[in-house]
C-alpha positions as CSV (number, residue, x, y, z in Angstrom):
1,X,129.0,169.9,120.7
2,X,129.4,171.6,124.1
3,X,126.7,169.5,126.0
4,X,127.6,166.4,127.6
5,X,124.8,163.9,128.2
6,X,124.9,161.3,130.9
7,X,128.1,162.6,132.6
8,X,129.1,161.2,136.1
9,X,131.1,163.1,138.6
10,X,134.6,162.0,137.3
11,X,133.7,162.9,133.7
12,X,132.4,166.2,134.8
13,X,135.7,166.9,136.8
14,X,137.6,166.1,133.6
15,X,135.6,168.5,131.4
16,X,135.9,171.2,134.0
17,X,139.6,170.7,134.2
18,X,140.1,170.5,130.3
19,X,138.3,173.8,129.9
20,X,139.7,175.7,132.9
21,X,136.2,176.3,134.3
22,X,136.2,178.4,137.5
23,X,132.5,179.2,137.7
24,X,129.2,177.2,137.0
25,X,126.2,179.2,136.2
26,X,123.1,177.3,137.5
27,X,120.1,178.4,135.4
28,X,116.4,178.1,136.0
29,X,113.4,180.1,135.2
30,X,110.6,181.6,137.4
31,X,107.0,181.0,136.3
32,X,106.9,184.0,134.1
33,X,109.9,182.8,132.2
34,X,112.6,185.1,133.3
35,X,115.9,183.5,133.7
36,X,117.5,183.2,137.1
37,X,121.1,182.3,137.8
38,X,123.2,181.1,140.8
39,X,126.9,181.4,140.3
40,X,128.7,178.5,141.9
41,X,132.5,178.2,142.5
42,X,133.6,175.1,140.6
43,X,135.2,173.4,143.6
44,X,131.9,173.8,145.6
45,X,129.9,172.5,142.7
46,X,132.1,169.4,142.4
47,X,132.3,168.7,146.0
48,X,128.5,168.3,146.4
49,X,126.3,170.9,144.9
50,X,125.9,169.0,141.6
51,X,124.1,166.1,143.5
52,X,122.8,167.9,146.6
53,X,121.4,170.9,144.9
54,X,121.7,174.7,145.7
55,X,119.2,176.3,148.3
56,X,117.4,179.6,147.2
57,X,114.4,181.6,148.3
58,X,111.5,180.6,146.0
59,X,109.3,183.4,147.2
60,X,111.8,186.0,146.0
61,X,111.4,184.7,142.4
62,X,107.7,184.1,142.5
63,X,108.0,180.3,142.5
64,X,106.7,179.8,146.1
65,X,104.8,181.5,148.9
66,X,106.7,183.0,151.8
67,X,105.5,180.3,154.1
68,X,107.1,177.5,152.0
69,X,109.9,179.4,150.3
70,X,112.8,177.2,150.7
71,X,113.6,175.5,147.5
72,X,116.6,173.5,145.8
73,X,118.1,174.1,142.3
74,X,119.1,170.5,141.4
75,X,121.5,170.7,138.4
76,X,120.7,168.4,135.4
77,X,124.1,167.4,134.3
78,X,122.8,166.3,130.8
79,X,122.5,170.2,130.2
80,X,126.1,170.9,131.1
81,X,127.6,173.3,128.6
82,X,130.9,175.2,128.5
83,X,129.7,178.9,127.8
84,X,130.9,179.9,124.3
85,X,131.2,183.6,125.3
86,X,133.0,183.3,128.6
87,X,136.6,182.4,129.3
88,X,136.2,180.2,132.4
89,X,132.4,179.6,132.9
90,X,130.0,176.8,132.1
91,X,126.3,176.5,132.4
92,X,123.9,173.8,133.8
93,X,120.2,173.9,134.0
94,X,118.5,173.0,137.2
95,X,115.2,171.3,138.1
96,X,113.5,172.6,141.1
97,X,112.9,170.6,144.3
98,X,111.1,171.3,147.6
99,X,112.7,171.3,150.9
100,X,111.3,167.8,151.3
101,X,113.5,166.6,148.4
102,X,110.6,166.0,146.1
103,X,110.2,167.6,142.7
104,X,108.6,171.0,143.1
105,X,105.1,170.9,141.3
106,X,105.3,174.6,140.1
107,X,108.7,174.1,138.5
108,X,108.1,175.2,134.8
109,X,110.7,172.8,133.6
110,X,109.1,169.9,135.6
111,X,105.7,170.8,134.1
112,X,107.1,170.3,130.6
113,X,108.7,167.0,131.6
114,X,105.4,165.7,132.8
115,X,103.9,166.7,129.4
116,X,106.6,164.7,127.7
117,X,105.6,161.8,129.7
118,X,101.9,162.2,128.5
119,X,103.3,162.1,124.9
120,X,105.0,158.8,125.6
121,X,101.8,157.6,127.3
122,X,99.9,158.4,124.1
123,X,102.2,156.1,122.1
124,X,104.4,158.8,120.6
125,X,108.2,158.5,120.9
126,X,109.2,162.2,120.5
127,X,107.6,165.7,120.1
128,X,110.0,167.8,117.9
129,X,109.7,171.5,118.2
130,X,111.4,174.2,116.2
131,X,111.1,177.6,117.9
132,X,111.3,180.9,115.9
133,X,111.9,184.0,118.2
134,X,111.8,187.3,116.7
135,X,113.5,190.2,118.5
136,X,114.5,193.8,118.2
137,X,118.1,195.1,118.3
138,X,118.5,198.7,119.1
139,X,121.4,201.0,119.5
140,X,121.9,201.5,123.2
141,X,122.2,205.2,122.7
142,X,118.6,205.3,121.2
143,X,115.4,205.6,123.1
144,X,113.0,202.9,121.8
145,X,110.5,205.5,120.5
146,X,113.0,207.5,118.6
147,X,112.1,207.5,114.8
148,X,115.7,207.6,113.7
149,X,116.0,203.8,113.7
150,X,115.8,203.0,110.2
151,X,113.2,200.6,108.7
152,X,115.5,198.1,107.0
153,X,113.1,195.6,105.8
154,X,112.6,191.8,105.7
155,X,115.8,190.0,104.7
156,X,117.6,193.2,104.2
157,X,121.2,192.7,102.5
158,X,124.1,193.5,104.6
159,X,124.7,196.9,103.1
160,X,121.4,197.9,104.7
161,X,121.6,195.8,107.8
162,X,123.7,197.4,110.4
163,X,123.6,194.6,112.9
164,X,124.5,191.7,110.6
165,X,127.9,191.2,112.3
166,X,126.2,190.9,115.7
167,X,123.6,188.5,114.4
168,X,126.3,186.5,112.6
169,X,128.5,186.1,115.7
170,X,125.5,185.2,117.8
171,X,124.6,182.5,115.2
172,X,128.2,181.2,115.2
173,X,128.1,181.0,119.1
174,X,124.9,179.2,119.0
175,X,126.4,176.6,116.6
176,X,129.5,176.3,118.8
177,X,127.1,175.4,121.6
178,X,125.6,172.5,119.6
179,X,122.6,174.2,118.1
180,X,121.9,173.7,114.3
181,X,121.3,177.2,113.0
182,X,119.6,177.0,109.6
183,X,119.9,180.7,108.8
184,X,119.6,184.2,110.2
185,X,118.1,187.3,108.7
186,X,116.6,190.8,109.2
187,X,112.8,190.6,109.9
188,X,110.1,193.0,108.7
189,X,110.2,195.5,111.6
190,X,112.8,198.2,111.9
191,X,115.8,196.5,113.4
192,X,113.8,193.3,113.9
193,X,115.7,190.0,113.5
194,X,115.4,186.3,113.6
195,X,117.6,183.3,113.9
196,X,116.1,179.9,113.0
197,X,117.2,176.5,114.2
198,X,116.6,173.0,113.3
199,X,113.9,171.1,115.2
200,X,114.7,169.4,118.5
201,X,113.1,167.3,121.3
202,X,110.6,169.5,123.0
203,X,112.3,169.8,126.4
204,X,115.7,170.8,124.6
205,X,113.7,173.3,122.5
206,X,112.5,175.0,125.7
207,X,116.0,175.0,127.2
208,X,117.2,176.4,123.9
209,X,114.7,179.4,124.0
210,X,115.9,180.4,127.5
211,X,119.6,180.1,126.4
212,X,118.9,182.1,123.3
213,X,117.5,184.9,125.0
214,X,120.3,184.9,127.6
215,X,123.1,184.8,124.9
216,X,121.5,187.3,122.6
217,X,121.4,189.9,125.3
218,X,124.9,188.9,126.6
219,X,126.5,189.3,123.1
220,X,124.6,192.5,122.4
221,X,126.5,194.4,125.0
222,X,129.7,193.7,123.0
223,X,128.3,195.7,120.2
224,X,126.8,198.4,122.4
225,X,123.3,197.1,121.5
226,X,120.1,196.5,123.4
227,X,118.0,193.5,122.7
228,X,114.2,193.2,123.5
229,X,111.9,190.4,123.3
230,X,108.9,192.7,124.1
231,X,106.0,191.6,122.1
232,X,105.1,195.0,120.6
233,X,107.9,197.6,121.2
234,X,106.5,199.8,118.5
235,X,102.9,200.7,118.1
236,X,103.3,201.2,114.3
237,X,105.5,198.3,113.5
238,X,105.5,194.6,113.4
239,X,105.2,192.6,116.8
240,X,107.7,190.0,117.7
241,X,106.3,186.3,117.8
242,X,107.5,183.0,118.9
243,X,106.2,180.7,116.4
244,X,106.6,176.9,117.0
245,X,106.9,174.2,114.4
246,X,105.6,171.0,115.9
247,X,105.6,167.4,114.8
248,X,105.2,164.0,116.6
249,X,107.2,160.9,115.7
250,X,106.1,157.3,116.2
251,X,108.1,154.3,115.1
252,X,110.8,156.7,114.0
253,X,108.4,158.3,111.3
254,X,106.7,161.6,111.2
255,X,103.3,160.9,112.6
256,X,101.9,164.2,111.2
257,X,102.7,163.2,107.6
258,X,100.4,161.5,105.0
259,X,101.5,161.6,101.5
260,X,97.9,160.8,100.1
261,X,96.3,163.7,102.0
262,X,95.7,166.9,100.0
263,X,97.5,168.9,102.7
264,X,100.0,166.0,103.4
265,X,98.6,165.9,106.9
266,X,97.7,162.7,108.8
267,X,94.6,162.4,110.8
268,X,96.6,162.6,113.9
269,X,97.9,165.9,112.8
270,X,94.3,167.1,112.1
271,X,93.3,166.0,115.5
272,X,96.3,167.8,117.1
273,X,95.4,171.0,115.1
274,X,91.9,170.7,116.4
275,X,93.0,170.4,120.1
276,X,95.2,173.4,119.8
277,X,92.5,175.6,118.3
278,X,89.9,174.3,120.8
279,X,92.1,175.4,123.8
280,X,93.6,178.5,122.0
281,X,91.7,180.9,124.2
282,X,92.6,178.9,127.3
283,X,96.3,179.0,126.4
284,X,96.4,182.6,125.5
285,X,97.5,183.9,129.0
286,X,100.4,181.4,128.6
287,X,101.3,182.2,125.0
288,X,100.7,185.9,125.3
289,X,101.4,186.5,129.1
290,X,102.1,190.4,129.2
291,X,99.9,193.5,128.9
292,X,101.9,194.5,125.8
293,X,101.3,191.0,124.1
294,X,97.6,192.0,123.1
295,X,99.0,195.2,121.4
296,X,100.6,192.6,118.9
297,X,97.5,190.6,118.5
298,X,95.8,192.9,116.0
299,X,95.1,192.7,112.3
300,X,97.4,193.7,109.5
301,X,100.7,193.0,111.3
302,X,100.9,189.2,110.5
303,X,99.9,188.3,114.0
304,X,97.0,185.9,114.2
305,X,93.6,187.2,115.7
306,X,91.2,184.5,114.6
307,X,91.3,180.9,115.8
308,X,91.7,179.1,112.5
309,X,94.1,177.0,110.4
310,X,95.0,176.7,106.8
311,X,97.8,175.9,104.3
312,X,100.5,178.5,103.9
313,X,98.1,181.3,105.4
314,X,100.1,183.7,107.7
315,X,96.8,185.2,108.9
316,X,95.8,182.0,110.6
317,X,96.8,180.8,114.2
318,X,98.0,177.7,112.5
319,X,99.4,177.3,109.1
320,X,101.0,174.3,107.3
321,X,104.2,175.6,105.8
322,X,105.3,174.5,102.3
323,X,107.9,171.9,103.1
324,X,108.7,168.2,102.5
325,X,109.0,167.5,106.2
326,X,105.4,168.5,107.0
327,X,104.9,170.1,110.3
328,X,102.3,172.3,112.2
329,X,103.2,175.9,112.7
330,X,101.5,177.5,115.8
331,X,101.8,181.4,115.3
332,X,100.1,183.1,118.2
333,X,102.7,183.0,121.0
334,X,105.3,185.7,121.6
335,X,108.8,185.6,123.1
336,X,107.7,186.9,126.5
337,X,106.0,183.5,127.1
338,X,107.7,181.0,129.4
339,X,108.7,178.3,126.8
340,X,108.3,175.5,129.4
341,X,104.7,176.4,130.3
342,X,103.9,177.1,126.6
343,X,105.1,174.0,125.1
344,X,103.6,171.9,127.9
345,X,100.2,173.6,127.3
346,X,100.5,173.0,123.4
347,X,101.2,169.4,124.0
348,X,98.3,168.9,126.3
349,X,96.0,170.7,124.0
350,X,97.1,168.7,121.0
351,X,96.8,165.4,122.8
352,X,93.3,166.4,124.0
353,X,92.4,166.9,120.4
354,X,93.8,163.4,119.5
355,X,92.1,161.8,122.3
356,X,88.6,163.3,121.6
357,X,89.0,163.5,117.8
358,X,88.6,167.2,117.6
359,X,88.5,168.7,114.1
360,X,88.4,172.1,112.6
361,X,87.9,172.8,108.9
362,X,90.7,174.9,107.2
363,X,89.7,178.5,106.4
364,X,91.5,179.5,103.3
365,X,91.0,183.4,103.5
366,X,93.1,186.4,104.4
367,X,91.6,187.6,107.6
368,X,93.3,190.8,107.4
369,X,91.2,191.7,104.3
370,X,88.0,189.9,105.3
371,X,87.8,190.3,109.0
372,X,84.3,191.6,108.9
373,X,83.1,188.5,107.3
374,X,84.8,185.8,109.4
375,X,81.9,183.5,109.3
376,X,81.7,182.8,113.0
377,X,85.3,182.0,113.5
378,X,86.3,182.8,117.1
379,X,88.9,185.3,118.2
380,X,91.7,185.1,120.6
381,X,91.2,187.2,123.7
382,X,91.9,191.0,123.1
383,X,93.4,191.6,126.7
384,X,95.2,189.9,129.5
385,X,92.3,190.0,131.9
386,X,90.0,188.0,129.6
387,X,92.9,185.6,128.8
388,X,93.4,184.8,132.5
389,X,89.7,184.2,132.9
390,X,89.8,181.7,129.8
391,X,92.8,179.9,131.4
392,X,91.2,179.5,134.7
393,X,88.0,178.0,132.9
394,X,90.0,175.7,130.7
395,X,90.2,172.4,132.7
396,X,92.7,170.7,130.2
397,X,95.2,173.4,130.3
398,X,94.8,174.2,134.1
399,X,95.2,170.4,135.0
400,X,98.2,170.3,132.6
401,X,100.1,173.0,134.4
402,X,98.9,172.1,137.9
403,X,97.0,174.1,140.5
404,X,99.9,175.5,142.3
405,X,101.5,176.8,139.1
406,X,98.2,178.3,137.9
407,X,97.4,179.9,141.2
408,X,100.8,181.6,141.4
409,X,100.8,182.5,137.7
410,X,97.3,184.1,137.7
411,X,97.8,186.0,141.0
412,X,101.0,187.7,139.6
413,X,99.3,188.5,136.3
414,X,96.0,189.7,138.0
415,X,98.4,192.2,140.0
416,X,99.9,193.4,136.8
417,X,96.3,194.1,135.3
418,X,95.4,196.0,138.4
419,X,98.5,198.2,138.2
420,X,97.8,198.7,134.5
421,X,94.0,199.8,134.9
422,X,94.8,202.4,137.7
423,X,97.9,203.9,135.7
424,X,97.3,207.3,134.0
425,X,99.1,207.1,130.7
426,X,100.6,209.8,128.4
427,X,97.9,209.0,125.9
428,X,95.2,210.0,128.4
429,X,97.0,213.3,129.0
430,X,97.2,213.9,125.3
431,X,93.5,213.1,124.8
432,X,91.7,214.5,127.8
433,X,93.9,216.9,129.9
434,X,92.2,219.9,128.2
435,X,88.8,218.4,127.7
């Protein structure tokens, strides 16, 4: 295990000396979920940065407005990790503070920490999340649209899986960093892949998602590969999702499990499902935050379109997988989402369902085949503009994320939408240039 929980300064100095650490990477994300890194010389870190924080310009990363841009990255020593792919570097995750020394309200990690507090207030001990991030791995010499990238197929064997050595090394580095990898495999799309890990406490799961994307892209360079977490990199192939398996624990037991229920779901789990579905449209801009995200949310590519749940059903937004340790799999999000904001929104939506006893009946049908007869089942938004409007109108999700974060997030995404609608595309030239 390469993460040390509850270290003090002397223990930190000992770990640094033992591993010959020269540089500390201080990680945090902006509101959109992009990783930001400050590289701190180890002596400077030990002499005060670890407890005083490191100043940075919050406006340059979209976390604050120019007139209030001075922020502090305050290292959380419980996240200290010797980086498995570097010779003399370690990583620590920072929480963001304002210049007044108070926690910054728009810090994505702080937003999730507040959501964890709400879980405890509701009487649950832990929320366990197991995130599944799909991604594409492309030869760096290939352009993404070139059709020479072979379609290798779901769970392809090593003889047909050119990047198995990369995926294997990435998995081993993750395990060396303390994460419990269950398995890795080729996914459905051409050069699409997935590595699955055991469930972990929700804040650690969000930290893992950020670290996974960072490490996947770092290691890819060793193999002359390029990794993309773009939701829909190919118009004719499967999109990449970020499914989340969720369960709550109470008194050390799975609060979502009921052995006497036909679905093995407790009433708590059913209310949680109801809350997530009730707020699915309001969460869409967080779960699917890019213009490209909505090119994934179309029928026939195993991405959910309808707001429904069922057992085993991969066309539903929520499904209950066939497993002994029952959990709730939420399937609409994609890996472009900021995991801190996403998981916070999911927790608050589910808690709202539990509080107000919201229920939805399961719909056991394949929506890809019967989408014309959906029986009044609502759909997710079909574009980012609509999703942003739904977010602003959802009081539960807006309150959960906070007015400052919502304001900054929506403003940035509205600018993306405006840029998109005035851009003349190659498709428009193809269809209309000679009209």
